[in-house]
C-alpha positions as CSV (number, residue, x, y, z in Angstrom):
1,M,-6.0,8.1,-15.3
2,K,-7.0,8.2,-19.0
3,R,-10.3,9.6,-18.0
4,I,-8.7,12.4,-16.1
5,A,-6.4,13.2,-19.1
6,A,-9.5,13.2,-21.4
7,A,-11.3,15.6,-19.0
8,V,-8.3,18.0,-19.0
9,S,-7.9,18.0,-22.7
10,S,-11.6,18.4,-23.6
11,P,-12.6,22.0,-24.4
12,E,-15.5,22.0,-21.9
13,S,-13.3,20.8,-19.0
14,N,-13.7,22.7,-15.8
15,G,-12.8,22.3,-12.2
16,V,-15.9,20.2,-11.4
17,V,-15.3,17.7,-14.2
18,L,-11.7,17.4,-13.3
19,L,-12.5,16.9,-9.6
20,Q,-15.1,14.3,-10.4
21,A,-12.7,12.4,-12.6
22,F,-10.0,12.6,-10.0
23,E,-12.3,11.3,-7.3
24,R,-13.5,8.4,-9.6
25,E,-9.9,7.4,-10.2
26,L,-9.2,7.5,-6.4
27,L,-12.1,5.2,-5.8
28,T,-10.8,2.6,-8.4
29,L,-7.4,2.7,-6.6
30,L,-8.9,2.1,-3.1
31,P,-8.5,-1.7,-3.0
32,R,-4.9,-1.4,-4.0
33,L,-4.2,1.4,-1.6
34,R,-5.8,-0.6,1.3
35,R,-3.6,-3.6,0.4
36,F,-0.5,-1.4,0.4
37,A,-1.6,0.2,3.7
38,R,-2.1,-3.2,5.2
39,S,1.4,-4.3,4.2
40,L,2.8,-1.2,5.9
41,A,0.7,-1.1,9.0
42,R,0.3,-4.9,9.6
43,D,-3.0,-4.3,11.3
44,A,-6.4,-3.9,9.6
45,A,-7.6,-1.0,11.7
46,D,-4.3,0.9,11.4
47,A,-4.3,0.2,7.7
48,D,-7.8,1.6,7.3
49,D,-6.8,4.7,9.3
50,L,-3.7,5.1,7.2
51,C,-5.6,4.7,3.9
52,Q,-8.2,7.3,5.1
53,R,-5.4,9.8,6.1
54,A,-3.7,9.3,2.7
55,L,-7.0,9.9,0.8
56,E,-7.7,13.0,2.9
57,R,-4.2,14.3,2.2
58,A,-4.6,13.6,-1.5
59,L,-7.9,15.3,-1.8
60,K,-6.5,18.4,0.0
61,A,-3.5,18.5,-2.3
62,R,-5.2,17.4,-5.5
63,E,-4.0,20.5,-7.4
64,Q,-0.4,19.3,-6.8
65,W,-1.1,16.1,-8.8
66,Q,-0.1,16.5,-12.4
67,P,-2.8,15.1,-14.9
68,G,-1.2,12.7,-17.3
69,T,1.1,11.2,-14.6
70,R,0.4,8.0,-12.6
71,L,-2.1,8.6,-9.9
72,D,-1.4,5.2,-8.3
73,A,2.3,6.1,-7.9
74,W,1.4,9.4,-6.4
75,M,-1.0,7.8,-4.0
76,Y,1.5,5.1,-2.9
77,R,4.0,7.8,-2.1
78,I,1.4,9.8,-0.1
79,T,0.4,6.6,1.8
80,R,4.0,5.7,2.5
81,N,4.7,9.3,3.8
82,C,1.6,9.2,6.0
83,W,2.9,5.9,7.4
84,I,6.3,7.4,8.1
85,D,4.7,10.3,9.9
86,E,2.6,7.9,12.0
87,V,5.6,5.8,13.0
88,R,7.5,8.8,14.0
89,S,4.6,10.1,16.0
90,R,4.2,6.8,17.8
91,T,7.9,6.6,18.5
92,R,7.8,10.1,20.0
93,R,4.8,9.1,22.2
94,S,6.4,5.8,23.0
95,Q,3.4,3.9,22.0
96,T,3.6,0.3,21.0
97,F,1.5,-1.6,18.5
98,A,-1.3,-3.8,19.9
99,P,-0.8,-7.4,18.8
100,E,-3.1,-8.4,16.0
101,E,-5.9,-10.8,16.9
102,A,-4.8,-14.4,16.2
103,G,-8.2,-15.6,15.2
104,A,-10.2,-14.8,12.0
105,A,-13.8,-15.4,11.3
106,V,-14.1,-18.4,9.0
107,S,-17.2,-18.3,6.9
108,D,-16.7,-21.7,5.2
109,N,-16.0,-24.8,7.3
110,S,-14.4,-26.8,4.4
111,H,-10.9,-28.0,4.9
112,E,-9.7,-26.1,1.8
113,A,-11.0,-22.8,3.0
114,I,-9.5,-23.3,6.4
115,E,-6.2,-24.3,4.9
116,R,-6.2,-21.2,2.7
117,N,-6.9,-19.0,5.6
118,L,-4.1,-20.6,7.6
119,Q,-1.7,-20.1,4.7
120,M,-2.7,-16.5,4.4
121,M,-2.2,-16.0,8.1
122,D,1.3,-17.5,7.7
123,V,2.1,-15.2,4.8
124,G,0.8,-12.2,6.8
125,E,2.9,-13.1,9.9
126,A,6.0,-13.7,7.7
127,M,5.5,-10.3,6.1
128,A,5.0,-8.7,9.5
129,E,8.4,-10.1,10.6
130,L,10.3,-8.5,7.7
131,P,12.1,-5.2,8.1
132,A,10.0,-2.2,6.9
133,E,12.2,-1.6,3.9
134,Q,11.8,-5.2,2.6
135,R,8.1,-5.2,3.4
136,E,7.6,-2.0,1.4
137,V,9.5,-3.4,-1.6
138,I,7.7,-6.7,-1.6
139,A,4.3,-5.0,-1.2
140,L,4.9,-2.8,-4.2
141,V,6.6,-5.2,-6.6
142,L,5.2,-8.6,-5.7
143,V,1.8,-7.8,-4.4
144,E,0.9,-4.7,-6.4
145,G,2.8,-5.7,-9.5
146,L,4.7,-2.5,-10.0
147,A,7.8,-2.4,-12.2
148,Y,11.1,-2.2,-10.4
149,R,11.6,1.4,-11.7
150,E,8.2,2.6,-10.5
151,A,8.7,1.1,-7.1
152,A,12.2,2.6,-6.8
153,E,10.7,6.0,-7.7
154,I,7.9,5.7,-5.2
155,L,10.3,4.7,-2.5
156,D,12.9,7.3,-3.7
157,I,15.7,4.7,-3.7
158,P,18.2,3.6,-6.3
159,M,17.4,0.6,-8.5
160,G,20.3,-1.4,-6.9
161,T,18.9,-0.8,-3.5
162,L,15.5,-1.9,-4.5
163,T,16.7,-5.1,-6.1
164,S,18.9,-5.8,-3.1
165,R,16.0,-5.3,-0.7
166,L,13.7,-7.4,-2.8
167,T,16.2,-10.3,-3.0
168,R,16.8,-10.2,0.7
169,G,13.0,-9.9,1.4
170,R,12.1,-12.8,-0.9
171,Q,14.8,-15.0,0.8
172,A,13.7,-14.1,4.3
173,L,10.0,-14.6,3.4
174,A,10.8,-18.0,1.9
175,R,12.7,-19.0,5.0
176,R,9.9,-17.9,7.3
177,L,7.3,-19.7,5.2
178,E,9.3,-22.9,5.1
179,A,9.5,-22.8,8.9
180,A,5.8,-22.3,9.2
């Protein structure tokens, strides 16, 4: 974001420099966006599609982004809106989600690596069982590390609602993980 602001404030800034800086910042955000998309979609392929749609939408609407503001927050909102559109579309078409494959390729046969993979699968399954509202809040605050205020702005909800969803989500996640 600082690079974009610098490009905008420099005297020789032009549309190409600004676009290149914008695209570079999007590339640095890609791993975080993929993680957030995965928490929403609960399926790797759906998450990749969601991330791609969000990036396409952002590139088409790049002139709507205000330099000097948080690009990550803007992208999280776009990703969430793309997911809402997808869920509504699937509901209208009466499609259901295909169940995620239970097995994962394990590259290391050590017991520690296998145990870590099993724990990650437990966390993923527990997250998938949470209501969407709690999953979104947990993904933004606990996984992505956003401040409560930032997450509330992205989700367009009051702070009290965010903290309530986060508390209920943490408790539900802890119960599910204890049972696992």
